[in-house]
MIVO-938623 format. One record per residue: residue number from 1; x, y, z of N, C-alpha, C in turn. Coordinates in pm, 1 decimal. Layout:
<nulums>
+------+----------+----------+----------+----------+----------+----------+----------+----------+----------+
! resi !     n_px !     n_py !     n_pz !    ca_px !    ca_py !    ca_pz !     c_px !     c_py !     c_pz !
+------+----------+----------+----------+----------+----------+----------+----------+----------+----------+
!  NUM !        X !        Y !        Z !        X !        Y !        Z !        X !        Y !        Z !
...
+------+----------+----------+----------+----------+----------+----------+----------+----------+----------+
</nulums>
This chain:
<nulums>
+------+----------+----------+----------+----------+----------+----------+----------+----------+----------+
! resi !     n_px !     n_py !     n_pz !    ca_px !    ca_py !    ca_pz !     c_px !     c_py !     c_pz !
+------+----------+----------+----------+----------+----------+----------+----------+----------+----------+
!    1 !     94.6 !    -95.5 !    -31.7 !     11.6 !      1.0 !      4.6 !     70.9 !    153.6 !     12.0 !
!    2 !     11.6 !    261.0 !    -70.7 !     79.5 !    411.3 !   -117.0 !    135.9 !    421.7 !     27.6 !
!    3 !    236.8 !    462.8 !    149.5 !    209.3 !    561.7 !    255.0 !     86.1 !    635.0 !    237.1 !
!    4 !    102.6 !    691.9 !    130.5 !     -7.2 !    860.8 !     80.1 !   -121.8 !    763.6 !    179.8 !
!    5 !   -159.4 !    671.6 !     61.4 !   -338.7 !    652.5 !     97.1 !   -340.8 !    535.8 !    240.8 !
!    6 !   -174.5 !    525.0 !    302.0 !   -186.2 !    429.4 !    430.7 !   -298.4 !    610.2 !    570.0 !
!    7 !   -216.2 !    663.3 !    481.2 !   -232.6 !    874.7 !    585.5 !   -374.6 !    868.2 !    574.7 !
!    8 !   -417.0 !    851.9 !    462.4 !   -561.9 !    856.7 !    444.2 !   -636.7 !    792.1 !    483.9 !
!    9 !   -612.2 !    664.5 !    458.2 !   -710.3 !    591.9 !    550.8 !   -742.7 !    587.8 !    673.1 !
!   10 !   -610.5 !    625.1 !    705.3 !   -582.1 !    607.3 !    909.1 !   -644.9 !    733.6 !    914.6 !
!   11 !   -683.1 !    831.5 !    859.5 !   -680.5 !    975.9 !    906.7 !   -581.6 !   1042.7 !    969.4 !
!   12 !   -455.6 !   1008.5 !    920.4 !   -366.1 !   1063.8 !    984.0 !   -291.3 !   1149.3 !    936.9 !
!   13 !   -218.6 !   1253.6 !   1061.6 !   -208.4 !   1396.5 !    943.4 !    -57.4 !   1368.9 !    922.1 !
!   14 !     37.6 !   1457.4 !    849.4 !    184.6 !   1432.8 !    879.5 !    224.1 !   1460.7 !    945.9 !
!   15 !    150.5 !   1591.5 !   1039.3 !    221.9 !   1638.3 !   1163.3 !    223.0 !   1474.9 !   1261.6 !
!   16 !    110.9 !   1450.4 !   1249.4 !     95.8 !   1361.6 !   1366.7 !    158.1 !   1211.1 !   1313.8 !
!   17 !    221.7 !   1190.1 !   1214.5 !    296.0 !   1092.0 !   1192.3 !    438.3 !   1094.0 !   1206.6 !
!   18 !    440.1 !   1259.5 !   1144.2 !    609.8 !   1299.2 !   1137.6 !    661.1 !   1307.7 !   1280.6 !
!   19 !    511.5 !   1336.5 !   1431.1 !    524.3 !   1250.8 !   1563.0 !    582.8 !   1160.4 !   1601.7 !
!   20 !    526.3 !   1066.7 !   1539.9 !    536.6 !    877.4 !   1565.0 !    711.7 !    861.7 !   1519.9 !
!   21 !    752.4 !    926.7 !   1383.1 !    875.6 !    893.8 !   1331.5 !   1006.2 !   1020.5 !   1371.0 !
!   22 !    958.2 !   1126.3 !   1464.3 !   1123.3 !   1181.6 !   1520.8 !   1127.1 !   1240.9 !   1413.8 !
!   23 !   1053.3 !   1358.7 !   1270.9 !   1096.6 !   1402.8 !   1136.0 !    974.2 !   1539.0 !   1141.6 !
!   24 !   1013.5 !   1649.1 !   1059.6 !    886.4 !   1762.9 !   1054.9 !    830.1 !   1672.0 !    971.2 !
!   25 !    670.9 !   1703.1 !   1022.7 !    633.7 !   1703.4 !    906.6 !    618.0 !   1761.8 !    733.2 !
!   26 !    733.6 !   1882.8 !    738.7 !    738.8 !   1899.2 !    560.7 !    824.5 !   1720.6 !    512.5 !
!   27 !    870.5 !   1712.1 !    594.8 !    989.5 !   1545.4 !    557.1 !    857.6 !   1449.3 !    532.9 !
!   28 !    780.2 !   1418.4 !    603.8 !    622.1 !   1329.3 !    602.3 !    556.8 !   1399.3 !    458.2 !
!   29 !    562.6 !   1486.5 !    456.5 !    473.4 !   1507.4 !    313.3 !    553.7 !   1484.7 !    208.5 !
!   30 !    647.1 !   1531.7 !    167.0 !    813.3 !   1458.0 !     85.9 !    763.4 !   1365.4 !     68.2 !
!   31 !    729.3 !   1308.3 !    143.8 !    778.5 !   1130.8 !    120.7 !    623.5 !   1108.0 !    104.4 !
!   32 !    528.5 !   1166.2 !    122.6 !    330.0 !   1178.2 !    130.6 !    329.2 !   1181.4 !    -54.4 !
!   33 !    385.2 !   1279.6 !   -128.8 !    435.3 !   1291.7 !   -253.4 !    516.7 !   1282.7 !   -336.4 !
!   34 !    603.1 !   1170.1 !   -296.8 !    708.8 !   1109.5 !   -378.5 !    816.0 !   1176.7 !   -396.0 !
!   35 !    810.7 !   1308.9 !   -376.6 !    917.5 !   1396.5 !   -320.4 !   1070.9 !   1402.6 !   -287.6 !
!   36 !   1040.0 !   1306.0 !   -180.6 !   1173.4 !   1185.0 !   -102.3 !   1113.7 !   1036.0 !    -86.0 !
!   37 !   1225.1 !    994.4 !    -48.3 !   1168.0 !    855.2 !     31.8 !   1292.4 !    880.8 !    111.2 !
!   38 !   1201.4 !    781.6 !    235.9 !   1304.2 !    805.7 !    390.6 !   1383.8 !    643.6 !    373.3 !
!   39 !   1480.5 !    679.8 !    421.3 !   1625.8 !    596.8 !    425.6 !   1561.8 !    432.4 !    507.9 !
!   40 !   1655.6 !    309.2 !    496.6 !   1568.7 !    174.8 !    499.9 !   1555.1 !    161.9 !    648.8 !
!   41 !   1606.3 !    252.6 !    761.2 !   1559.0 !    268.5 !    908.3 !   1420.3 !    339.6 !    907.0 !
!   42 !   1405.1 !    424.1 !    855.8 !   1281.7 !    507.0 !    871.4 !   1178.1 !    397.8 !    815.2 !
!   43 !   1207.2 !    300.2 !    677.0 !   1125.8 !    288.0 !    612.2 !   1061.9 !    166.6 !    741.1 !
!   44 !   1164.1 !    129.6 !    769.0 !   1125.9 !    -35.5 !    863.4 !   1014.8 !     21.9 !   1012.0 !
!   45 !   1041.6 !    123.1 !   1040.4 !    982.1 !    218.0 !   1120.5 !    820.3 !    249.3 !   1078.0 !
!   46 !    812.3 !    265.8 !    954.4 !    683.3 !    281.6 !    868.8 !    602.8 !    118.5 !    825.2 !
!   47 !    692.4 !     23.5 !    788.0 !    617.7 !    -71.6 !    780.6 !    590.0 !    -98.5 !    979.4 !
!   48 !    674.1 !    -89.5 !   1037.4 !    590.6 !    -90.8 !   1209.4 !    484.0 !    -36.7 !   1243.9 !
!   49 !    480.2 !     62.1 !   1211.0 !    349.5 !    181.1 !   1223.0 !    275.4 !    175.6 !   1164.0 !
!   50 !    307.3 !     89.6 !   1078.9 !    147.8 !     52.8 !    957.4 !    125.0 !    -76.9 !    971.5 !
!   51 !    166.8 !   -173.6 !   1087.4 !    160.2 !   -292.0 !   1061.6 !    133.3 !   -369.9 !    933.8 !
!   52 !    313.0 !   -336.5 !    895.0 !    326.3 !   -402.8 !    793.7 !    221.0 !   -363.6 !    619.9 !
!   53 !    171.4 !   -247.8 !    688.0 !     72.8 !   -196.9 !    535.2 !    138.0 !   -144.1 !    451.0 !
!   54 !    258.1 !    -69.3 !    475.2 !    342.3 !     -5.6 !    377.0 !    471.5 !    -80.1 !    397.0 !
!   55 !    540.4 !   -145.8 !    268.0 !    656.7 !   -224.0 !    309.9 !    721.2 !   -109.7 !    236.0 !
!   56 !    855.4 !   -232.4 !    216.1 !    970.3 !    -92.5 !    158.8 !    979.0 !   -100.1 !     -5.2 !
!   57 !    906.4 !   -162.6 !    -58.7 !    872.6 !   -234.1 !   -132.2 !    760.5 !   -100.7 !   -178.0 !
!   58 !    688.6 !    -91.7 !   -144.1 !    593.1 !    -33.4 !   -178.3 !    605.5 !    156.9 !   -238.3 !
!   59 !    761.9 !    200.0 !   -166.1 !    834.2 !    269.0 !   -160.7 !    888.5 !    272.5 !   -322.3 !
!   60 !    912.1 !    143.4 !   -399.0 !   1005.4 !    173.9 !   -520.8 !    862.1 !    111.2 !   -636.4 !
!   61 !    759.7 !    104.5 !   -546.8 !    704.2 !     38.2 !   -703.4 !    687.9 !    -85.4 !   -699.9 !
!   62 !    782.4 !   -181.9 !   -610.5 !    758.6 !   -311.4 !   -667.4 !    661.7 !   -445.8 !   -589.2 !
!   63 !    568.1 !   -527.4 !   -688.6 !    488.8 !   -591.3 !   -636.0 !    377.8 !   -548.7 !   -644.6 !
!   64 !    264.8 !   -611.9 !   -589.2 !    136.9 !   -549.8 !   -631.1 !     91.2 !   -407.5 !   -592.0 !
!   65 !    -10.2 !   -304.6 !   -693.7 !     -1.6 !   -151.7 !   -627.8 !   -143.4 !   -119.5 !   -636.7 !
!   66 !   -235.2 !   -207.0 !   -598.2 !   -394.5 !   -162.7 !   -728.2 !   -359.1 !    -60.0 !   -686.3 !
!   67 !   -483.0 !     42.0 !   -758.1 !   -516.7 !    148.6 !   -843.6 !   -635.0 !    186.2 !   -766.6 !
!   68 !   -682.0 !    250.4 !   -745.1 !   -828.5 !    323.1 !   -652.2 !   -900.6 !    335.4 !   -851.4 !
!   69 !  -1025.0 !    426.9 !   -793.1 !  -1102.2 !    391.7 !   -884.9 !  -1124.1 !    465.2 !   -991.5 !
!   70 !  -1096.7 !    417.4 !  -1144.2 !  -1066.7 !    411.0 !  -1237.7 !   -944.5 !    480.6 !  -1312.1 !
!   71 !   -804.4 !    422.2 !  -1172.8 !   -664.6 !    395.3 !  -1167.5 !   -627.4 !    496.0 !  -1123.3 !
!   72 !   -726.9 !    571.4 !  -1019.8 !   -622.0 !    680.1 !  -1000.7 !   -645.8 !    621.8 !   -839.0 !
!   73 !   -493.1 !    663.8 !   -767.6 !   -458.2 !    628.8 !   -623.2 !   -561.4 !    708.6 !   -526.1 !
!   74 !   -571.1 !    635.6 !   -376.0 !   -659.0 !    763.0 !   -307.5 !   -617.1 !    889.3 !   -327.1 !
!   75 !   -471.8 !    883.7 !   -282.9 !   -431.5 !   1052.6 !   -252.7 !   -530.1 !   1100.8 !   -373.0 !
!   76 !   -466.6 !   1069.1 !   -507.4 !   -553.2 !   1143.8 !   -666.1 !   -641.2 !   1160.5 !   -625.0 !
!   77 !   -759.2 !   1073.3 !   -548.0 !   -886.6 !   1148.8 !   -549.4 !   -929.1 !   1188.4 !   -462.4 !
!   78 !   -839.5 !   1227.7 !   -260.4 !   -900.1 !   1240.9 !   -214.6 !   -837.5 !   1404.7 !   -299.3 !
!   79 !   -716.2 !   1480.3 !   -322.5 !   -715.7 !   1576.8 !   -371.2 !   -837.8 !   1659.5 !   -526.5 !
!   80 !   -862.0 !   1536.7 !   -588.6 !   -984.2 !   1577.9 !   -682.0 !  -1095.5 !   1628.8 !   -569.5 !
!   81 !  -1145.1 !   1550.4 !   -485.6 !  -1252.1 !   1533.9 !   -416.0 !  -1223.6 !   1680.7 !   -362.6 !
!   82 !  -1161.8 !   1756.3 !   -326.1 !  -1097.6 !   1843.6 !   -247.8 !  -1131.8 !   1955.5 !   -336.1 !
!   83 !  -1056.6 !   1924.9 !   -434.4 !  -1148.7 !   2069.8 !   -560.2 !  -1204.3 !   2104.1 !   -597.4 !
!   84 !  -1297.4 !   1993.7 !   -597.1 !  -1476.8 !   2004.0 !   -666.1 !  -1561.9 !   2035.0 !   -548.7 !
!   85 !  -1507.9 !   2012.0 !   -371.7 !  -1621.2 !   2005.0 !   -326.9 !  -1673.4 !   1891.1 !   -276.8 !
!   86 !  -1616.2 !   1782.6 !   -329.9 !  -1762.1 !   1622.8 !   -325.8 !  -1655.9 !   1544.8 !   -255.1 !
!   87 !  -1724.6 !   1484.0 !   -124.0 !  -1700.5 !   1440.0 !    -33.2 !  -1630.2 !   1263.2 !    -66.2 !
!   88 !  -1556.2 !   1233.6 !    -24.6 !  -1452.8 !   1124.4 !    -24.8 !  -1551.3 !    982.9 !      7.3 !
!   89 !  -1608.7 !    893.4 !    -48.6 !  -1662.9 !    767.7 !    -29.2 !  -1627.5 !    636.0 !     18.7 !
+------+----------+----------+----------+----------+----------+----------+----------+----------+----------+
</nulums>
């Protein structure tokens, strides 16, 4: 599962995850958007914090990567819904 999708599903803000990982919210935002990737040790922490839902392979796109509605992932759908004023289902 993508990190961004896990954060959405679990209603976890960048700031909340940052506090759990002892990094800045800006760092989490960069990971969430794919601008940067966490180091191996942090990927392991994220794996543990998400109960294995976000794996190291998810950061590099290895393995099954199910897309959301219409081929869009959850983060793209949430952004689109915010822009159009629709509520996510």
